[in-house]
TIDRENRO-601924 format. One record per residue (C-alpha): x, y, z. Coordinates in steps of 0.5 Angstrom, whole numbers, padded with zeros to 4 digits, always signed. Layout:
TIDRENRO-601924
XYZ...
END
This chain:
TIDRENRO-601924
-0039+0030+0022-0038+0024+0026-0043+0022+0032-0041+0020+0039-0037+0014+0039-0039+0007+0041-0036+0001+0041-0039-0006+0041-0035-0012+0039-0037-0015+0032-0038-0022+0032-0041-0023+0025-0037-0026+0019-0033-0021+0014-0037-0021+0008-0045-0023+0008-0050-0018+0010-0046-0013+0013-0042-0012+0007-0049-0012+0003-0052-0007+0007-0045-0003+0007-0046-0002-0001-0053+0000+0000-0051+0005+0005-0045+0008+0001-0048+0008-0006-0054+0012-0004-0050+0017+0001-0046+0018-0006-0052+0018-0010-0048+0013-0014-0054+0008-0015-0053+0009-0022-0046+0006-0022-0049-0001-0019-0050-0004-0026-0044-0003-0029-0040-0005-0022-0043-0012-0023-0042-0012-0031-0035-0008-0032-0031-0008-0025-0025-0012-0026-0027-0016-0032-0024-0016-0039-0027-0011-0043-0028-0007-0037-0025-0002-0032-0020-0004-0027-0021-0003-0019-0018+0004-0017-0018+0001-0010-0013-0005-0008-0008-0009-0012-0010-0016-0011-0010-0020-0017-0016-0021-0022-0018-0028-0024-0018-0030-0031-0025-0033-0030-0028-0028-0026-0034-0028-0021-0041-0026-0023-0039-0019-0018-0032-0019-0018-0031-0013-0013-0031-0013-0006-0034-0008-0001-0028-0003-0001-0027-0004-0008-0035-0002-0009-0034+0004-0004-0028+0007-0008-0032+0006-0015-0038+0010-0011-0033+0015-0009-0031+0016-0016-0037+0016-0019-0041+0020-0014-0046+0025-0017-0043+0030-0012-0039+0036-0015-0034+0041-0012-0035+0047-0016-0032+0054-0017-0038+0056-0013-0036+0052-0007-0029+0055-0007-0032+0062-0008-0036+0060-0001-0031+0057+0003-0024+0060+0004-0018+0056+0005-0018+0058+0012-0025+0055+0014-0024+0049+0010-0017+0047+0014-0022+0046+0020-0026+0041+0016-0025+0033+0017-0022+0029+0012-0028+0026+0010-0032+0032+0010-0027+0035+0005-0027+0029+0000-0035+0028+0001-0036+0034-0003-0035+0030-0009-0031+0031-0015-0027+0037-0017-0030+0040-0024-0025+0045-0026-0018+0047-0026-0016+0052-0020-0011+0057-0017-0010+0059-0010-0011+0066-0009-0008+0069-0003-0012+0076-0003-0018+0072-0003-0016+0066+0001-0020+0062-0004-0019+0058-0010-0021+0061-0017-0022+0058-0024-0016+0058-0029-0016+0056-0036-0012+0050-0037-0007+0053-0042-0006+0059-0037-0004+0054-0032+0000+0050-0036+0004+0056-0038+0005+0059-0031+0007+0052-0029+0012+0051-0035+0015+0058-0034+0016+0057-0026+0019+0050-0027+0024+0053-0032+0027+0058-0027+0028+0053-0022+0035+0048-0021+0032+0042-0023+0034+0038-0017+0030+0042-0013+0023+0040-0016+0020+0033-0013+0015+0029-0018+0011+0025-0013+0006+0019-0015+0001+0016-0012-0001+0009-0014-0007+0010-0018-0004+0013-0024-0004+0008-0030+0003+0005-0033+0002+0010-0039+0001+0016-0035+0007+0013-0030+0012+0012-0036+0010+0019-0039+0011+0022-0032+0018+0019-0030+0020+0021-0037+0018+0028-0036+0022+0028-0029+0028+0025-0033+0028+0030-0039+0027+0036-0034+0033+0034-0030+0032+0029-0024+0031+0023-0021+0026+0026-0015+0021+0021-0016+0018+0019-0010+0012+0015-0009+0007+0012-0005+0011+0005-0005+0016+0009-0001+0012+0009+0005+0009+0002+0005+0013-0004+0001+0019+0000-0001+0022-0005+0005+0020-0011+0000+0024-0008-0006+0030-0008-0001+0029-0014+0002+0027-0019-0003+0033-0017-0008+0038-0019-0003+0035-0025-0001+0032-0028-0008+0034-0023-0013+0027-0020-0015+0023-0014-0012+0016-0017-0013+0013-0023-0010+0013-0030-0014+0006-0032-0013+0001-0033-0018-0007-0034-0017-0006-0041-0019-0001-0043-0014-0007-0042-0009-0010-0048-0012-0004-0053-0011-0002-0050-0004-0003-0054+0002-0001-0049+0007-0001-0041+0008+0002-0037+0013+0001-0030+0014+0004-0024+0017+0002-0017+0019-0004-0017+0014-0011-0015+0015-0015-0019+0009-0022-0017+0011-0020-0009+0010-0014-0009+0006-0015-0014+0000-0022-0017+0001-0022-0021-0006-0016-0025-0003-0022-0028+0001-0024-0032-0005-0018-0036-0006-0017-0037+0002-0024-0040+0002-0023-0044-0003-0016-0047+0000-0020-0048+0007-0025-0052+0003-0019-0057+0001-0018-0057+0009-0011-0053+0008-0009-0050+0014-0008-0042+0015-0003-0040+0020-0004-0032+0022+0001-0028+0026-0002-0021+0027-0003-0017+0034-0010-0016+0033-0015-0021+0032-0018-0019+0025-0025-0021+0023-0023-0022+0016-0018-0028+0018-0023-0031+0023-0030-0032+0019-0032-0030+0012-0039-0031+0009-0038-0030+0001-0044-0026-0002-0043-0029-0008-0045-0036-0006-0053-0035-0005-0053-0042+0000-0048-0038+0005-0052-0032+0005-0058-0036+0006-0056-0040+0011-0051-0035+0014-0046-0041+0015-0039-0038+0015-0032-0041+0013-0027-0041+0018-0021-0038+0015-0015-0038+0020-0014-0045+0023-0008-0042+0028-0008-0035+0030-0002-0032+0034-0003-0025+0037+0005-0023+0036+0007-0017+0040+0008-0011+0035+0015-0011+0033+0016-0018+0035+0015-0022+0028+0023-0023+0028+0023-0027+0035+0016-0031+0032+0020-0033+0026+0026-0035+0030+0022-0039+0034+0019-0043+0028+0025-0044+0025+0028-0046+0032+0023-0051+0032+0024-0053+0025+0031-0055+0026+0029-0059+0032+0024-0063+0028+0030-0064+0023+0035-0066+0028+0030-0071+0031+0028-0074+0025+0035-0075+0023+0037-0078+0029+0031-0083+0029+0033-0085+0022+0027-0082+0018+0028-0077+0013+0029-0070+0015+0024-0064+0015+0029-0059+0012+0030-0059+0004+0037-0061+0004+0038-0062-0003+0034-0055-0005+0039-0052+0001+0045-0055-0002+0044-0053-0010+0040-0046-0009+0042-0043-0003+0048-0039+0001+0049-0038+0008+0045-0043+0011+0050-0046+0016+0051-0039+0019+0043-0038+0019+0042-0045+0023+0048-0043+0028+0044-0036+0029+0038-0040+0030+0041-0045+0035+0044-0040+0039+0038-0036+0040+0035-0038+0047+0027-0039+0048+0027-0034+0053+0029-0029+0048+0024-0031+0043+0018-0032+0048+0020-0025+0051+0021-0021+0044+0015-0024+0040+0010-0025+0046+0008-0032+0044+0009-0038+0048+0014-0043+0046+0009-0048+0045+0005-0044+0040+0011-0043+0036+0013-0051+0036+0005-0052+0034+0006-0047+0028+0013-0051+0026+0010-0057+0026+0004-0055+0021+0009-0052+0017+0014-0058+0017+0008-0063+0015+0006-0058+0009+0009-0060+0002+0008-0053-0001+0007-0046+0003+0005-0039+0001+0007-0034+0006+0003-0027+0005+0005-0021+0009+0003-0014+0009+0006-0007+0012+0005-0011+0019+0012-0013+0017+0015-0007+0013+0014-0001+0017+0019-0002+0023+0026+0000+0024+0028-0007+0022+0023-0008+0017+0028-0011+0012+0030-0016+0017+0023-0018+0018+0021-0020+0011+0028-0023+0010+0027-0028+0016+0020-0030+0013+0024-0031+0006+0029-0035+0011+0023-0040+0013+0021-0041+0006+0028-0043+0004+0029-0048+0010+0024-0052+0006+0025-0050-0001+0018-0046-0002+0020-0041-0007+0020-0043-0014+0015-0049-0014+0008-0050-0015+0003-0048-0010+0009-0044-0006+0012-0037-0006+0013-0031-0002+0006-0026-0003+0007-0019-0001+0000-0016-0001+0001-0009-0004-0004-0003-0003-0006+0002-0009-0008-0002-0015-0002+0000-0020+0003+0002-0014+0007-0004-0016+0007-0003-0024+0009+0005-0024+0015+0002-0020+0016-0003-0026+0016+0003-0031+0020+0008-0028+0017+0011-0022+0023+0010-0018+0028+0015-0015+0034+0010-0015+0037+0010-0022+0040+0003-0022+0032+0001-0023+0031+0004-0029+0033+0003-0036+0037+0010-0037+0041+0007-0043+0035+0005-0047+0032+0012-0046+0038+0016-0047+0038+0012-0054+0031+0013-0055+0030+0020-0054+0037+0023-0055+0038+0026-0048+0043+0024-0042+0039+0022-0037+0041+0024-0030+0045+0018-0027+0045+0020-0019+0039+0018-0015+0034+0022-0013+0029+0023-0007+0025+0018-0004+0019+0020+0000+0023+0021+0007+0028+0025+0003+0023+0029+0000+0020+0031+0007+0027+0032+0009+0029+0037+0004+0022+0041+0005+0024+0042+0012+0031+0044+0010+0028+0049+0005+0031+0045-0001+0025+0044-0005+0022+0050-0010+0017+0046-0013+0013+0039-0011+0008+0036-0017+0004+0031-0014+0001+0026-0019-0005+0024-0014-0005+0022-0007-0005+0026-0001+0002+0027+0001+0002+0031+0007-0003+0027+0010+0001+0021+0009+0007+0022+0011+0010+0023+0018+0012+0029+0022+0006+0033+0020+0007+0039+0024+0014+0041+0021+0012+0039+0014+0005+0043+0014+0009+0049+0017+0015+0048+0012+0010+0047+0006+0008+0054+0006+0015+0056+0004+0015+0052-0003+0014+0057-0009+0010+0052-0013+0005+0046-0011+0001+0043-0017-0004+0037-0015-0007+0033-0020-0013+0030-0016-0020+0028-0017-0023+0030-0010-0021+0036-0005-0016+0034+0001-0012+0037+0006-0006+0037+0002-0009+0042-0003-0011+0047+0003-0003+0047+0006-0002+0052+0000+0005+0054-0003+0006+0061-0006+0003+0059-0012-0002+0053-0012-0006+0049-0017-0011+0044-0017-0011+0040-0024-0018+0035-0024-0017+0029-0027-0021+0023-0030-0022+0017-0026-0021+0010-0028-0028+0008-0029-0029+0014-0034-0029+0014-0041-0022+0017-0043-0024+0020-0050-0017+0023-0054-0016+0025-0061-0015+0017-0063-0022+0015-0060-0023+0012-0053-0017+0010-0050-0014+0004-0046-0010+0004-0040-0006-0001-0036-0004-0003-0029+0000-0009-0026-0003-0013-0020+0000-0015-0014+0002-0022-0017+0006-0018-0023+0000-0019-0028-0002-0014-0033-0009-0012-0034-0012-0007-0039-0018-0002-0037-0023+0001-0041-0027+0007-0038-0035+0006-0038-0038+0012-0035-0039+0020-0037-0033+0024-0034-0036+0028-0028-0034+0035-0032-0033+0037-0039-0027+0041-0036-0023+0034-0034-0017+0032-0037-0014+0025-0037-0007+0024-0033-0003+0023-0039-0006+0029-0042-0004+0033-0036+0003+0031-0036+0004+0032-0043+0001+0039-0042+0006+0041-0037+0012+0037-0041+0010+0042-0047+0011+0048-0043+0017+0046-0038+0021+0043-0043+0025+0044-0050+0022+0041-0056+0025+0034-0057+0022+0031-0064+0024+0024-0061+0019+0025-0055+0012+0026-0059+0007+0028-0053+0001+0030-0057+0002+0024-0061+0002+0020-0055-0004+0023-0052-0008+0022-0058-0006+0014-0058-0004+0011-0051-0002+0005-0055+0004+0009-0058+0006+0010-0050+0006+0002-0049+0010+0001-0055+0015+0006-0052+0014+0002-0045+0016-0005-0049+0022-0002-0052+0025+0000-0045+0023-0006-0042+0022-0012-0048+0023-0018-0043+0017-0015-0039+0012-0013-0044+0013-0017-0050+0008-0016-0055+0005-0011-0050-0001-0008-0054-0003-0015-0057-0004-0018-0050-0008-0013-0047-0014-0017-0046-0011-0024-0044-0016-0027-0039-0013-0026-0032-0008-0021-0035-0001-0023-0037+0005-0024-0032+0012-0021-0032+0017-0026-0032+0020-0027-0025+0027-0031-0025+0026-0033-0018+0019-0037-0020+0024-0041-0024+0029-0042-0019+0034-0037-0022+0037-0033-0017+0039-0026-0019+0043-0024-0013+0050-0022-0011+0052-0030-0010+0048-0033-0016+0044-0036-0010+0038-0035-0006+0041-0032+0001+0039-0034+0008+0040-0027+0011+0042-0026+0019+0037-0021+0023+0040-0016+0027+0036-0017+0033+0030-0020+0035+0026-0013+0036+0024-0010+0030+0022-0003+0033+0025+0003+0035+0023+0001+0042+0028-0003+0046+0023-0005+0051+0027-0003+0057+0022+0002+0059+0015-0001+0062+0012+0006+0061+0013+0006+0053+0008+0002+0049+0008+0001+0042+0003+0004+0037+0001+0001+0031-0003+0005+0026-0008+0002+0022-0014+0003+0017-0021+0002+0019-0026-0002+0015-0029+0005+0012-0022+0007+0009-0017+0006+0003-0011+0009+0005-0012+0017+0007-0019+0017+0004-0024+0016+0009-0031+0014+0007-0034+0014+0013-0034+0013+0021-0036+0006+0021-0030+0001+0023-0036-0005+0023-0031-0011+0023-0028-0008+0029-0035-0006+0032-0032+0002+0033-0037+0007+0030-0038+0015+0030-0031+0017+0031-0024+0015+0029-0020+0018+0035-0020+0011+0038-0015+0008+0042-0015+0000+0042-0011-0002+0049-0011-0008+0053-0015-0008+0059-0009-0009+0064-0005-0003+0060-0011+0001+0061-0012+0000+0069-0004+0000+0070-0004+0007+0066-0010+0009+0071-0015+0011+0065-0022+0010+0066-0026+0005+0061-0028+0009+0055-0024+0015+0058-0020+0020+0054-0012+0019+0053-0007+0023+0050-0001+0020+0046+0006+0023+0046+0012+0020+0042+0017+0017+0047+0023+0020+0044+0028+0026+0046+0030+0030+0040+0028+0037+0042+0021+0036+0038+0014+0035+0042+0010+0030+0038+0003+0029+0042-0004+0028+0041-0010+0028+0045-0017+0027+0045-0017+0019+0044-0022+0015+0047-0019+0009+0050-0023+0002+0049-0021-0005+0052-0019-0009+0046-0016-0016+0044-0009-0014+0043-0003-0016+0046+0000-0012+0053+0005-0007+0051+0001-0006+0044-0004-0001+0043-0007+0001+0036-0010+0008+0033-0012+0010+0026-0008+0012+0020-0007+0018+0018-0009+0022+0024-0003+0019+0028+0002+0020+0023+0003+0026+0027+0006+0022+0032+0012+0019+0028+0018+0022+0028+0021+0023+0020+0028+0019+0022+0024+0013+0025+0024+0009+0019+0026+0002+0016+0034+0001+0016+0036+0001+0008+0029+0002+0006+0027+0009+0009+0020+0006+0010+0016+0010+0016+0016+0006+0022+0009+0006+0023+0007-0001+0026+0011+0000+0033+0012+0007+0035+0014+0008+0042+0009+0012+0046+0007+0014+0053+0000+0015+0054-0003+0019+0060-0011+0020+0062-0014+0026+0059
END
């Protein structure tokens, strides 16, 4: 259980001895010290296993220890010696476990046996795998296929993901929501409209040639620490790094590389950000508009003086569409509106523009600080507009770099985990497997939640994840979930979603990526795609936590055999025996992306999928890169008219990955002992009459007939813009209305939730 909360601003660098101490603590706490040698030898290395944490790229020439603090925590969490056995479930009824904290549930260790919920005893009881598959199959055969949801978290391999999406389509629907719906779906909508691709254009080698980096809404120290290696190399070349983020995060400020003995001994940190602008939550469009406005002024000034212009006029003329309308929009937008919307002074934005104007090749990095807003698509497209103004797409050292979360969340979309039929090679599947795939779009994550609330879902199959903890509208979702007829959860550890039971609920325990996956054809290889579109092989090295665990492909095949009619063109058993056969199927469906798939598995650094925008080929409606006009300067549902309404950012701690909480130490923010913390500007706290360190209640500032309110937050004075507050995800998801999502993408708007705050 958490201790009493304490807060002391953290003034040490990211990495360094703080990371080393954290690794020692977590390896011993999880009784996973035995995994440390393999962590150094095998983690993110050719011939080894790929990290189950973030999706950042893996270099062709790895560091001696190619892992970060959070990646190591994820490995210790996977390879813990702790076990959640049938005896544990016999001792603890579900009604009791519902009172446990997220951390305490997962900290019990790895699930060891397939389990079925018994309502009479209110406990989970063991079930034989074949009995579970048979019952699941019988039930699935009885439902309208449109009433079944096939959800996937970002952990599943390319092989498992391909099999899973095929299972759903053979069953009869495209209801394939996944975790990307809740984070980077905005990217998947915005980028195709602007540049014709749904993924980023940057490769690791671009960091060698770049001479400027801009970052928006991304916390590198917590969310993608291995990216700090590239940023440190960039800074050693005196390349400027310009950061826009509401909080001053230590990862962007200072870094001591644990891989460098001299740095560790001298404690001489590398300054990462050379300019740091604390933009108001939801104010990124305004900030980007300001940089663009200053850039146009610099271009005007240079041309008036007879000097070369600042904009790349040749690129704009040859490769873009809509520049004149965009430039007119920028010129018409007043500086007063820009500074009010972004919360940044004109001088700061002009300085950022001058830095951008001097650079030859610029990389733009961003995360969910851009995507999770009402106008998240506009956020991303404004950043693309800025790159297009100076030709920073499709040349060495430049491009757009969305930083993904889970290590294969991008890859599973590539191979068909998508609710949009147009994104999937359905004609290839129809020809290959002799069936007519469903052609209408399925449910995304928000739409699946709507369907649950409206009693339109009979069954939910979850391939990993903690769905009920990750989604908005928790109160309604948990209440309605109990009306489902069937919930099947493929998992490695116990989490809260497993405790909100349907009429029939199964827990199906699976292997983790670092464990040996032994099938009929011998030890198997799996693959995944990183944030830079590079494909990597992964080979487990550790003995499975239990002899009763099955791999995800085998579980998927077991459900498929039980639920579907026999199809000789879909040899599930053969695929499970040899995953190379699944990779052949992926190559057939997507030949351009996966040419010679099995032959290229061990290419150092992975092999990249071809992305047309990297070569300045624009697969858009105009055949060019498109300048897109934003619909407003504020990306938030809060219009800014009520001074009593603040914008809440939900965020992760240093001891967390997505919904998995590793502990109660957010070391990089100096917060320890509790997650019920409200980070607030001192002036806002005083104005709201909340005592320093006092308790506060947050209530969503909407009037839709539903009261969303959470209390028990300890308010701490924090370096954060006025009008913006921050608290932890997933606890605060209960405050997010289901209908507050990004326009077009339906990504929940978790980064600027309008709230009222009162002392408690």
